[in-house]
N, C-alpha and C positions, 0 to 999 in steps of 0.2 A: 300126788302130794293132796291130803285130806282137806277140808274146808279150813278147820284150826291153823295148819298151816299157809294154807292161801292168809287167809286174814293177819297171822302174823305177819309176816312178808311185809305185807302193804301197810301196818304199822309202824315197821324198819322203816321203810321209805318214807314215810313222816317223819319222824326220830330223829333220823342221821340227820339230811338237811335243816332240821328244825335246830339240831347240838349244835350246825356247823354255823348258822345264823346268830346263835349265840352267843357263839366265841367270838366272834365279828363284832359282835354290841359290845363283849364286855372292853374289844380295843378300842373302840368310842369310847367308853368309858373313863379309859386311863389314858386316855389321848395318842395308844399307838393306831395311826392312821395312814402312815404309811404303805406301800404294797407288801411290804414279808413281813410287817406284824400282821396285816390283815388277812396273809395267807395261812400266817403260822396259826392264828384263831380257828380261821375254818378247819385247819388239819387237827388243830387241838381238838373240838370241841365234835367233830366228826367221828376220833378216834377213843373220846370219852364213850359220847352214845349211845355206838354201833354195840360196842359188851354189855352196855349196861340195858337198853333197846330189848340185846340178844337174850340175858336172862330173865328181862320182866315178862317178854311174851312167850315164854320159856322155847324159844326156837333153837337152839344153837347148843347154850347150856342146862338143857333139860336135867340133867342128872343135879348138877346142883343146886338149881331151883328147888327141887324137888326134894333133896337132901336139907335143904337151909327150912320149910314149912314143916315138915317133922318135928322142930324143937319147938318148945315154947314160946308166947311170943315177946320176952323181952328180949332170949337168948336169938331167936329170930329176928329181931330187931337190930341187936348187939351186933351178930356177925356180915347182918346183910351191911350194914353201916359201916361197918370191915371191907366188907368188901366193894363199896362204891370210893372208901377214902384211897384203898390202892390201886380202884382203876383211874379213879381223878388223875392219881400220882403220876403212872405210868401214861398217860394220854396228854399228859403236860408233856412229859419229857420227849415223847414221841416227836411232838409238834417242834422241839425244842431241834431234834434232833434232824428232821428231816427241813428247816427252815437255817435256822440257826451255823454258821461255819466261824471261826471254829465250832464246832460245839463245847459249851461251858458249861459240861458235866451237871455235878445235881448240884447248886446253890442253894441255900436254905434264903434267900434276897426278899425282898419286901413283894416285888413283885411277885416271885414263885405263891408266899402266902397266900394275894392278893386272887390268884390265878385257883387259887385250891375250896376260898372262902367262896368265890363265884362260881365257879364248876358244881362245887358241891347242894351249893343254895338252886341252882340251877336244875341241877340233878336231882335233889327230894322234890323240886315242884312238877317234873316231867312223870315221877315215881307215883305221888300224888295223883296224880293223873289219871294211869296206869289201875291205881287202887280203887277208884273211884268208877272206872271204868268197868274195874271187873266186879263189884259191889251191885252196882245197877246193871247191866250190861251196855253196850257199846247204843244201842236203838235207843235207853232209854237213858242215856247223857246225853247226847241230840238233842233229844226233845225238851230236856229240863233246860239245857243252854239255850237251846233257841225259843223257849218260849210255849212250845207247839200246843201245850197242855193248859197255859196258865188260865185261860179259859175254858171253862168246857164245851165241849164240841161232838156232836152226834156224827158218828162214823161206823160202816160194815165192821163188822170181824167175824172168824172164826175162832172157835178154843176147841183147843182139846184137855176134859180135865182124866189125871192118869194118876191109878195109885198103887200098892203091893196088895198084894192078891194073901190074903190071910196073915196081916200082918202083926194085929194084935196077939196071935197064937206064936208069933215068928218071936216076938218080943219077949214072951213069958219063958219061950223055951232056951231061948240065947243071951237073954240076959240083957240090959240097956244099954252096955258100955258097947256089945256085938250089936248090938243092934244099929246102933249110932255109926259104927262101922259102912254095917251096912248098907243103908242107905245114902250115907255120904258117896260110896262107890255107887251104888246104882243112878243116883242124879250125875252123878261123873261120868259115868256109860251113856247117859241120856243124852250129855252135851254135844256130842258128834252128831247124832243125827240129825239135832232136833236145828243149831247150828248149820248142816247141810240145805237142810229145807227151808231157810234163813225163817224161821219161827225165834219168835221172842218170850223166853222165860218171864212169864207174867210173878210168878209168886211160886216160892214151896210153901206146902200145906200139913204139917202132917208128915205122914208114910207118903204123900205125892203131890203132883206139881201141877200148875195151868200153863197151859202152854195158848200163846195165841197169833194169829197170823190176820194179814192183812188181805182182803178177799182175790184183789191182783195178784200179790206171789203165789197164793194159797191154789186161784184157777189154773193159774200156768202151768202147771203140771201135777195137779191133786196131790201138793205138796202134804197137806194135811195128813192124809191117807199115805201118802210117800213115806213119812215121817214114823208114824206108828210100825210099818212091815220095816223099816230099817234097823227101828230101836228093836223087834222079835229076832231080827239077825245081829244084830250087834250082842244079845243076851242069853244070846244064843252060843256064840263066838266065844263068851267069858265064864259061859257053864259052871265047867268043871273047874273052876278058879273059886267062884262061888262054896259048891258043893265043899269042896277045900277046906276052908275058912270059917264056913257059916252052917256048912253041914245040908243046905237045903240046894237046890238052880233057883232064880229070878223067877218068880212068875207074877205079872199083872192086868189091870182092864186099863179102860180107856172109854172113853163118851167123849162125840164130837159133834154142835153145834153151830149153827151161823146165824148170825141176824144181827141187829142195831143195838148197840150202844152209845151210852152218852159218856167219856173220857176226859179225865179232867185230875189236875194237882189237889191234894186233899190233904191236910193235916196240918200242923205247927212245930211242934218240937220233933217231932218224925216225919216227912213230908213223902209221897207216894204219888203215883199216876196210876191212878183206879177207872176201873169198866165199871160200870153200874148197870141193870136194865134184866127186864127177861131172858135175856139172851144167856147170862151169863149166868143166872138162878138153873136155865129148865139143860144149863150141858152137865152142872152138879148135876140133875135129877138125871140125866141118861146116863150116866157114869154109876149113879147108885144103881139102875135099872139094870144093871150091866152083872149085876149078886146078886138080884133077886130071879134074874132069868137064865143066869150060869150062863154070861157070855163073854168073851174075853173084848171082845170091840163089838160098841153097838155107835148109832149113826142116824140122825134125824135127816127125817125125810130135807128141811131146809136147808140142809149140811149140804145130800147132792142138788140141792136149786144152786149151789153156788158152784161145785166144785161139776166138770166131767168126769167120770169111772173112767177111769183107763183101759187098754179092752185085756189088760191082764190079770183084772180085777172085777170082782161079782159081785155082786149087792142081795139081797132075800129080805124081804119085806117080812115083819113081826106081828103086821097092824097096828091099830092105833093103840097104845098105850096109855093106863094110866101112870101119870106121875107125882112124886106129892106135891103138896102144896098149889095144881096146877088145875082150873077148870076145865078146861079140854082135853082129852087125849090130845099125843102125841106116836104118828106114825114112825116105828126105829127099823130100821135096818139092820141087819149083822153086811159083813164086808171080808169076803177071803180072795184068798191069791186063785186065782185059774191053775189048772193043769194045762199044761203044753194043746193038749186036745181040747179043751175047753175053750182058754185061748183063741184058736181057730175058728172055731164055731162061733165065737162071739164078732169076729171080725169079719168073718161072713154075712152076719144076720147084721152089720152093719152097726154095730151098739159101739 
């Protein structure tokens, strides 16, 4: 079970009880506070919440969810609304089947209409939360809700700037529409390694992405470095499909740096949580150095001051490098996986 599936199950375990509570709340609204009525409300809410949450988290209804995503927004919205309505009607009927004896059939009475309207409104509200969560990311949404960065605060952060290698030439060769499809798949393939290493996608920038970790998470198992090599493995496994669809295997560069930043909410018409400071600028310059030095991965010495290098990885210093916009040179290092013999030597040396 991968990290996405674990997160989906965790969300499912929250949504289904919440939906059951919504059903109980509806019973209180309409005055059905006897035990049988409350039980029916809870069962109805759970029966509605389970398939809708499974659909939104792409857990059990993955094929249906992916099929709807291929349509334009108006068609997608219409089909999704019909799916919601069908699930709600069936959920209400299941609640009646399990509780009401004898089963009253399929009456279109005022109680049924009220239940459908309430369930539909409640489900749309949950769907809106799912949509915002997907657009912002779970951690960003929680930070907005809790007001963590309402007032700017200083904190330590690890950043990885990553972009597609030779993207301009690729876009010219395959065309802008195909390049969009390439980037969409590329970013999709990055998601699981980033999620698995507790990274946060700070932003997409053209053909690149900025990923961030809090030092507590990044230091624990060198998550930021593990992420880079997990992405390499993910893209290598999917290489044949990229060659088939776009004519080239995916290739990328990454630069990592760590240090203090100021984090806070910014903007009016469109609000974001931004990270400002020399640390972010330096991380971007480390990525630029990958191109000039011909390296797929570069990390700063500051990054390795935060992260203990695992035994299966080794670093080689390229010395102090002058970076654009920086007064003082920055020591950069390459990091690679060790062979089995190199790992054994590293362990013996106590590194």
